[in-house]
PLY file of the C-alpha trace (Angstrom):
ply
format ascii 1.0
element vertex 223
property float x
property float y
property float z
element edge 222
property int vertex1
property int vertex2
end_header
-47.24 26.98 9.10
-44.76 28.40 6.59
-47.57 28.64 4.01
-49.86 30.44 6.37
-47.34 32.97 7.63
-46.01 33.96 4.22
-49.51 33.98 2.78
-50.67 36.47 5.40
-47.58 38.66 4.94
-48.21 39.00 1.24
-51.95 39.45 1.59
-53.05 36.14 0.07
-54.26 34.30 3.12
-53.06 30.72 3.77
-51.67 29.60 0.40
-51.30 31.66 -2.80
-48.02 33.52 -3.27
-47.00 32.84 0.32
-47.53 29.07 -0.18
-45.20 28.94 -3.19
-42.50 31.12 -1.64
-42.49 29.20 1.69
-42.24 25.93 -0.18
-39.06 27.10 -1.85
-37.70 28.24 1.53
-38.48 24.84 3.07
-36.55 23.12 0.26
-33.56 25.41 0.83
-33.64 24.72 4.61
-33.84 20.97 4.08
-31.00 21.06 1.55
-28.86 23.05 4.01
-29.51 20.55 6.81
-28.50 17.67 4.51
-25.25 19.41 3.52
-24.39 20.10 7.17
-25.02 16.44 8.07
-22.83 15.20 5.20
-19.98 17.50 6.24
-20.29 16.41 9.88
-20.05 12.68 9.07
-17.29 13.24 6.52
-15.20 15.12 9.01
-15.73 12.47 11.74
-14.70 9.66 9.38
-11.54 11.50 8.31
-10.50 12.12 11.94
-11.04 8.48 12.91
-8.86 7.31 10.04
-5.96 9.51 11.18
-5.85 8.41 14.80
-4.32 5.20 15.98
-5.83 3.12 18.79
-4.41 0.37 20.95
-0.70 -0.38 21.41
0.36 -4.03 21.95
3.77 -3.14 23.40
6.28 -5.31 25.22
8.33 -8.19 23.90
10.17 -11.39 24.78
12.40 -13.59 22.60
12.76 -10.80 20.06
14.80 -11.58 16.99
13.63 -15.13 16.38
12.52 -16.13 12.87
13.71 -14.46 9.74
12.83 -10.75 9.71
13.04 -9.02 6.35
12.31 -5.75 4.67
10.67 -5.83 1.25
11.67 -3.42 -1.49
10.88 0.16 -0.43
7.79 1.81 -1.87
6.30 -1.45 -3.18
3.13 -3.47 -2.56
2.36 -2.83 1.14
2.77 0.95 0.82
0.29 1.08 -2.03
-2.16 -1.18 -0.16
-2.14 1.19 2.82
-2.64 4.31 0.70
0.76 5.88 1.35
2.16 8.42 -1.13
5.17 6.15 -1.82
7.96 8.71 -1.90
11.51 8.52 -0.48
13.15 11.97 -0.54
16.09 11.13 1.77
17.29 7.68 0.68
16.56 5.22 3.49
19.47 2.78 3.93
19.66 -0.79 5.25
21.16 0.62 8.45
18.07 2.79 8.85
15.83 -0.23 8.34
17.75 -2.19 10.97
17.30 0.76 13.35
13.51 0.83 12.76
13.35 -2.90 13.53
15.37 -2.43 16.73
13.18 0.52 17.81
10.07 -1.61 17.38
11.44 -4.07 19.96
12.95 -1.48 22.32
9.91 0.74 22.51
7.60 -2.22 23.14
9.97 -3.57 25.79
10.08 -0.15 27.55
6.28 0.12 27.37
5.63 -3.29 28.84
8.12 -2.56 31.71
6.36 0.77 32.21
9.82 2.33 31.83
9.23 6.05 31.29
12.90 6.88 31.23
13.46 4.29 28.48
10.56 5.75 26.47
12.14 9.21 26.68
15.34 7.88 25.16
13.49 6.22 22.27
10.62 8.57 21.39
9.81 12.24 20.95
8.35 14.20 23.86
4.90 14.12 22.24
5.00 10.28 21.99
6.26 9.99 25.57
3.25 11.99 26.69
0.85 9.85 24.69
2.34 6.53 25.82
2.40 7.68 29.42
-1.35 8.39 29.14
-1.85 4.85 27.84
0.07 3.43 30.80
-1.91 5.57 33.26
-5.19 4.49 31.71
-4.23 0.80 32.01
-3.24 1.30 35.68
-6.49 3.12 36.43
-8.38 0.14 35.09
-6.20 -2.26 37.07
-4.70 -3.78 33.90
-1.24 -4.39 32.46
-0.45 -5.11 28.80
1.78 -8.09 28.24
3.20 -9.04 24.87
5.42 -12.13 24.53
7.05 -14.19 21.80
7.28 -11.22 19.48
8.45 -12.15 16.02
9.26 -9.43 13.49
7.85 -10.50 10.09
8.60 -7.69 7.71
8.69 -3.93 7.20
8.35 -1.54 4.35
9.11 2.14 3.91
5.90 3.87 2.89
7.20 7.45 2.83
10.34 9.38 3.74
10.81 13.12 3.57
12.78 16.11 4.91
11.52 19.27 6.60
14.33 21.78 7.09
17.08 19.90 8.94
14.76 17.13 10.19
14.15 13.79 8.44
10.97 11.70 8.71
10.23 8.10 7.67
6.91 6.27 7.88
7.26 2.45 7.89
4.68 -0.30 7.73
5.88 -2.75 10.46
4.40 -6.23 10.58
4.95 -8.63 13.45
3.27 -11.43 15.39
3.08 -11.87 19.18
1.01 -13.22 22.06
-0.84 -10.11 23.27
-2.89 -10.14 26.48
-4.14 -7.81 29.14
-3.70 -9.06 32.72
-5.22 -8.05 36.03
-2.47 -6.15 37.87
-3.37 -7.79 41.18
-4.14 -11.39 40.27
-2.30 -11.72 36.90
-5.49 -13.30 35.51
-6.13 -12.84 31.83
-8.62 -10.00 31.26
-8.42 -9.95 27.45
-6.53 -11.70 24.67
-5.35 -15.21 23.88
-2.43 -16.36 26.05
-1.50 -19.15 23.67
-2.01 -18.18 20.05
-0.08 -15.24 18.57
-1.81 -12.53 16.61
-0.36 -10.60 13.68
-0.24 -6.83 13.80
0.65 -4.20 11.18
1.09 -0.58 12.10
2.52 2.53 10.50
5.36 3.87 12.64
6.82 7.29 11.87
10.38 8.00 12.91
12.20 11.34 12.97
15.80 12.57 13.43
17.81 15.71 13.20
20.45 15.63 10.46
23.14 13.22 11.66
21.19 12.31 14.80
19.47 9.20 16.08
16.04 8.09 14.86
13.20 8.50 17.44
9.63 7.22 17.26
7.25 10.12 16.67
3.88 8.59 15.74
2.00 5.31 15.45
-1.09 4.65 13.34
-3.11 1.47 13.21
-3.83 -0.03 9.82
-7.25 -1.48 9.11
-7.21 -3.56 6.01
-10.35 -3.71 3.81
0 1
1 2
2 3
3 4
4 5
5 6
6 7
7 8
8 9
9 10
10 11
11 12
12 13
13 14
14 15
15 16
16 17
17 18
18 19
19 20
20 21
21 22
22 23
23 24
24 25
25 26
26 27
27 28
28 29
29 30
30 31
31 32
32 33
33 34
34 35
35 36
36 37
37 38
38 39
39 40
40 41
41 42
42 43
43 44
44 45
45 46
46 47
47 48
48 49
49 50
50 51
51 52
52 53
53 54
54 55
55 56
56 57
57 58
58 59
59 60
60 61
61 62
62 63
63 64
64 65
65 66
66 67
67 68
68 69
69 70
70 71
71 72
72 73
73 74
74 75
75 76
76 77
77 78
78 79
79 80
80 81
81 82
82 83
83 84
84 85
85 86
86 87
87 88
88 89
89 90
90 91
91 92
92 93
93 94
94 95
95 96
96 97
97 98
98 99
99 100
100 101
101 102
102 103
103 104
104 105
105 106
106 107
107 108
108 109
109 110
110 111
111 112
112 113
113 114
114 115
115 116
116 117
117 118
118 119
119 120
120 121
121 122
122 123
123 124
124 125
125 126
126 127
127 128
128 129
129 130
130 131
131 132
132 133
133 134
134 135
135 136
136 137
137 138
138 139
139 140
140 141
141 142
142 143
143 144
144 145
145 146
146 147
147 148
148 149
149 150
150 151
151 152
152 153
153 154
154 155
155 156
156 157
157 158
158 159
159 160
160 161
161 162
162 163
163 164
164 165
165 166
166 167
167 168
168 169
169 170
170 171
171 172
172 173
173 174
174 175
175 176
176 177
177 178
178 179
179 180
180 181
181 182
182 183
183 184
184 185
185 186
186 187
187 188
188 189
189 190
190 191
191 192
192 193
193 194
194 195
195 196
196 197
197 198
198 199
199 200
200 201
201 202
202 203
203 204
204 205
205 206
206 207
207 208
208 209
209 210
210 211
211 212
212 213
213 214
214 215
215 216
216 217
217 218
218 219
219 220
220 221
221 222
């Protein structure tokens, strides 16, 4: 059809000059469609990588085992693609606080304790976690995590913006993680016996001299 239209416009019938010109136009159109498709899929993949998914919150018997932090900015940070910078000097006390917040936030989530979450997280995280709780309730489910054992943690990046500090930490723990029916307590998903290991990037923030609060969580998918 392109050949015919352009051929008639230029007085050469179907083919001739119109055929050559329309062929070039078709190639340009096809190339443009391919570029748009590549940009679309590239943008979708980038967005998916930046958004965390499920949250196995809640804990029992926290503190058992031998939790430990590895040297900051070492192996795990590189494996997870972090930029490996520490602009503020994270201390052992900070690391202990991050470990405690892992347990406290999960405990508040599994109790569906909104007031507790407000003490431990930023307003944005409170909103997000509240949506997770509401979604579980709508589906008639309740997340239950037990026998949590902190395994290790590693600072991936720490930086300062104005008077506010940020630290992203790879936290690794194991726990029995199940979803239960809210009415019958029957297991809807997960293994009630065997613990699973989880690693997530948790980002904490604080005003200068203030307390650390959880501000973001991102799942880590290893290759």
